[in-house]
C-alpha positions as CSV (number, residue, x, y, z in Angstrom):
1,X,40.0,-8.7,-18.4
2,X,36.9,-9.2,-20.6
3,X,38.0,-9.5,-24.4
4,X,35.4,-7.1,-25.2
5,X,35.0,-4.2,-22.9
6,X,32.1,-3.2,-21.7
7,X,32.0,0.2,-23.8
8,X,33.2,-1.5,-27.2
9,X,29.9,-3.8,-26.9
10,X,27.9,-0.7,-25.9
11,X,29.0,1.4,-28.9
12,X,27.8,-1.8,-31.1
13,X,24.6,-1.7,-29.3
14,X,24.4,1.8,-30.3
15,X,25.1,1.7,-33.7
16,X,22.9,-1.2,-34.5
17,X,20.0,0.6,-33.0
18,X,20.7,3.3,-35.3
19,X,20.9,1.3,-38.2
20,X,17.8,-0.9,-37.7
21,X,15.4,1.4,-35.3
22,X,15.8,4.4,-37.7
23,X,12.5,4.6,-39.5
24,X,10.7,3.8,-35.9
25,X,12.5,6.4,-34.4
26,X,11.7,8.7,-37.1
27,X,8.0,7.8,-36.9
28,X,8.2,8.7,-33.3
29,X,9.5,12.3,-33.7
30,X,6.8,12.9,-36.2
31,X,4.0,11.6,-33.9
32,X,6.1,13.7,-30.6
33,X,6.3,16.8,-32.8
34,X,2.7,16.7,-34.5
35,X,1.3,16.8,-30.8
36,X,3.6,19.4,-29.5
37,X,2.5,21.6,-32.2
38,X,-1.2,21.1,-31.9
39,X,-0.5,21.9,-28.0
40,X,-0.4,18.0,-26.5
41,X,2.0,16.6,-24.2
42,X,4.1,13.9,-24.9
43,X,4.2,12.2,-21.4
44,X,6.6,9.5,-20.5
45,X,6.3,6.7,-18.1
46,X,8.9,4.0,-16.6
47,X,9.0,2.3,-13.3
48,X,12.2,0.8,-11.4
49,X,15.2,1.6,-13.8
50,X,13.5,2.7,-16.5
51,X,12.2,5.9,-14.9
52,X,15.7,7.1,-15.4
53,X,15.3,8.1,-19.3
54,X,12.0,9.4,-18.2
55,X,13.8,11.9,-15.8
56,X,16.5,12.2,-18.7
57,X,13.7,13.5,-21.0
58,X,12.5,16.7,-18.9
59,X,13.4,18.8,-17.1
60,X,16.6,18.4,-18.8
61,X,19.3,20.8,-20.4
62,X,18.5,21.1,-23.8
63,X,15.0,19.9,-23.4
64,X,11.8,21.9,-23.7
65,X,8.5,22.2,-23.1
66,X,6.0,20.1,-24.1
67,X,7.5,16.9,-22.6
68,X,6.0,15.8,-19.5
69,X,7.3,13.2,-17.3
70,X,5.4,10.9,-15.1
71,X,6.9,9.7,-12.1
72,X,5.7,8.2,-9.4
73,X,8.0,8.4,-5.8
74,X,6.5,4.4,-5.3
75,X,7.5,3.1,-8.3
76,X,11.4,4.4,-8.1
77,X,13.6,3.8,-4.9
78,X,15.5,5.9,-2.8
79,X,16.9,2.7,-0.6
80,X,18.2,-0.4,-1.3
81,X,16.5,-2.5,1.6
82,X,13.8,-0.9,4.0
83,X,10.9,1.5,3.2
84,X,11.4,2.6,-0.4
85,X,13.4,0.0,-1.2
86,X,14.0,-2.1,-4.2
87,X,11.9,-5.0,-2.6
88,X,8.6,-2.9,-2.2
89,X,9.3,-1.6,-5.5
90,X,9.9,-5.0,-7.8
91,X,6.5,-6.0,-5.8
92,X,4.7,-3.3,-6.4
93,X,5.6,-2.9,-10.7
94,X,4.0,-6.0,-10.8
95,X,0.9,-5.5,-9.0
96,X,-1.9,-5.2,-11.7
97,X,-4.6,-2.9,-11.3
98,X,-2.1,0.0,-9.8
99,X,-0.7,2.3,-12.3
100,X,-4.0,2.9,-13.8
101,X,-4.8,4.8,-9.8
102,X,-1.7,6.7,-10.2
103,X,-2.1,7.7,-14.2
104,X,-6.0,8.7,-13.5
105,X,-4.4,11.9,-11.9
106,X,-2.5,12.7,-14.8
107,X,-3.8,15.1,-18.0
108,X,-3.5,12.4,-20.3
109,X,-5.6,13.7,-23.5
110,X,-6.9,12.4,-26.9
111,X,-4.1,12.9,-29.2
112,X,-1.3,13.1,-26.5
113,X,1.7,10.5,-26.9
114,X,2.8,8.2,-24.0
115,X,6.0,7.0,-24.5
116,X,6.4,3.8,-22.4
117,X,9.6,2.5,-20.9
118,X,10.3,-0.9,-20.0
119,X,13.3,-3.6,-21.0
120,X,11.0,-6.6,-20.5
121,X,7.9,-5.0,-21.3
122,X,6.2,-7.9,-19.6
123,X,5.2,-6.3,-15.9
124,X,2.0,-5.2,-14.7
125,X,3.2,-1.5,-14.5
126,X,4.4,-0.6,-18.2
127,X,1.7,-3.0,-19.7
128,X,-1.0,-1.6,-17.9
129,X,0.5,1.9,-18.5
130,X,0.4,1.9,-22.1
131,X,-3.5,0.2,-21.9
132,X,-4.4,3.3,-19.9
133,X,-2.7,5.5,-22.5
134,X,-4.7,4.1,-25.2
135,X,-7.5,4.7,-23.5
136,X,-7.7,7.8,-23.1
137,X,-6.6,8.2,-26.7
138,X,-3.2,8.8,-26.7
139,X,-1.0,7.4,-29.2
140,X,1.9,4.8,-27.6
141,X,5.1,4.5,-27.9
142,X,6.9,1.9,-26.6
143,X,10.9,1.4,-25.9
144,X,12.0,-1.8,-24.8
145,X,13.6,-5.3,-26.1
146,X,11.7,-7.5,-28.5
147,X,14.4,-10.0,-27.4
148,X,11.8,-10.2,-24.6
149,X,9.3,-11.8,-26.6
150,X,11.0,-15.2,-26.7
151,X,9.7,-15.2,-22.8
152,X,6.4,-15.8,-21.6
153,X,3.8,-12.8,-20.7
154,X,3.0,-12.1,-17.1
155,X,0.4,-9.8,-17.2
156,X,-2.5,-12.0,-16.8
157,X,-4.3,-10.8,-20.1
158,X,-1.3,-12.6,-22.0
159,X,0.1,-9.1,-23.6
160,X,3.1,-7.5,-23.5
161,X,3.9,-4.2,-24.0
162,X,4.4,-4.2,-27.8
163,X,1.1,-5.2,-28.2
164,X,-0.6,-2.2,-26.6
165,X,2.3,0.2,-28.8
166,X,1.3,2.0,-31.6
167,X,5.1,2.4,-32.6
168,X,7.6,0.2,-31.4
169,X,11.5,0.7,-30.8
170,X,13.5,-2.0,-30.4
171,X,16.9,-1.5,-28.3
172,X,18.2,-4.5,-28.9
173,X,19.1,-5.3,-25.8
174,X,19.9,-9.2,-24.9
175,X,17.5,-10.3,-22.4
176,X,20.2,-10.2,-19.6
177,X,20.6,-6.9,-19.8
178,X,24.0,-7.4,-18.4
179,X,26.5,-7.6,-21.5
180,X,30.3,-8.4,-19.9
181,X,31.0,-12.2,-19.5
182,X,34.1,-12.7,-17.5
183,X,35.5,-16.0,-17.0
184,X,35.2,-17.5,-13.5
185,X,32.6,-14.8,-12.6
186,X,29.2,-16.6,-12.0
187,X,26.7,-14.4,-14.6
188,X,27.3,-11.6,-16.5
189,X,28.3,-8.0,-15.3
190,X,27.7,-4.2,-16.4
191,X,23.5,-3.5,-17.2
192,X,23.0,-1.8,-20.5
193,X,19.5,-1.3,-21.0
194,X,19.2,2.0,-18.9
195,X,22.2,3.5,-21.1
196,X,20.6,2.9,-24.3
197,X,17.0,3.6,-23.2
198,X,18.7,7.6,-22.7
199,X,20.2,7.3,-26.0
200,X,16.9,6.8,-27.4
201,X,15.5,9.9,-25.1
202,X,18.6,12.2,-26.9
203,X,17.6,10.8,-30.2
204,X,13.6,11.1,-29.9
205,X,14.7,14.6,-28.4
206,X,16.7,15.8,-31.4
207,X,14.7,14.4,-34.0
208,X,11.3,16.0,-32.6
209,X,13.2,19.4,-32.3
210,X,14.0,19.3,-36.1
211,X,10.4,18.2,-36.5
212,X,9.1,20.9,-34.7
213,X,11.4,23.5,-36.5
214,X,10.5,22.2,-40.2
215,X,6.9,23.5,-39.2
216,X,9.0,26.5,-37.9
217,X,7.7,26.1,-33.9
218,X,10.5,26.6,-31.6
219,X,9.8,25.6,-27.9
220,X,11.1,27.2,-24.7
221,X,14.4,25.2,-24.2
222,X,15.9,24.3,-20.9
223,X,20.1,25.9,-21.1
224,X,22.7,25.1,-18.7
225,X,23.6,28.1,-16.3
226,X,27.1,27.6,-17.7
227,X,26.6,29.1,-20.8
228,X,27.8,32.3,-21.3
229,X,24.5,35.0,-20.9
230,X,22.6,32.2,-19.2
231,X,21.5,32.0,-15.5
232,X,20.0,30.0,-13.3
233,X,16.8,32.0,-13.4
234,X,16.5,32.2,-17.1
235,X,15.1,29.2,-17.0
236,X,12.2,30.7,-15.0
237,X,10.5,31.0,-18.4
238,X,10.7,27.4,-19.4
239,X,8.8,26.4,-16.2
240,X,6.6,29.3,-16.7
241,X,5.9,28.0,-20.3
242,X,5.4,24.2,-19.3
243,X,3.3,25.1,-16.4
244,X,0.9,26.8,-18.9
245,X,0.2,23.8,-20.8
246,X,-0.1,21.5,-18.1
247,X,-3.4,24.0,-16.9
248,X,-4.4,23.8,-20.7
249,X,-4.1,20.3,-20.5
250,X,-5.6,19.5,-17.3
251,X,-8.7,21.2,-19.0
252,X,-8.5,18.7,-22.2
253,X,-8.3,15.9,-19.7
254,X,-11.0,16.3,-18.1
């Protein structure tokens, strides 16, 4: 067994994240709250495993209207091999010029916020998503590992995700992603970047809500039907409020 278990190493990473990124997290939350308060949208984008924190942001029990996940089925996988498999995904997220085709149909407008998740921050998908967001006048928040700055850029521009971000949240995850080493095993095991990114989402959702509340604003929020007095139908009001905000956003981004 490893001298340090995965859970112990994860806790260490999260403690470092909370201490070292407190200022960046707060700045991001303030930017997100200001956007939502002004009627805008906080968009979230990722590809591959980095789509998981996007999906964990909204709709999620405890999340609220104003968060807008941008999920492209072609940048996710539902199969390991074959159609919809990982090989296709790995190729497409590195293909320059693709992401703009997807994002051009999304209601990203001036004054919005775009949160881009990418462990490495070097693939075309996150780099060009950030470029697209800035081109639309949105603030860009990058959630990435700055350890990867030691690696050469992959995009033809010579730039990485942090180069296009207004605020950078460093996950502190090592380049290898996997963090448990076992004697006699050929490589580290147990990837951690996705879990840490999801923790960042939870922190941003909480901090942004606190900032909104300080402005006297409370957004329609998903509540688990397991809560007494709440049913599955109770959340219909949240979907309806989100639909109204998306309709308004479509007009702003046209």
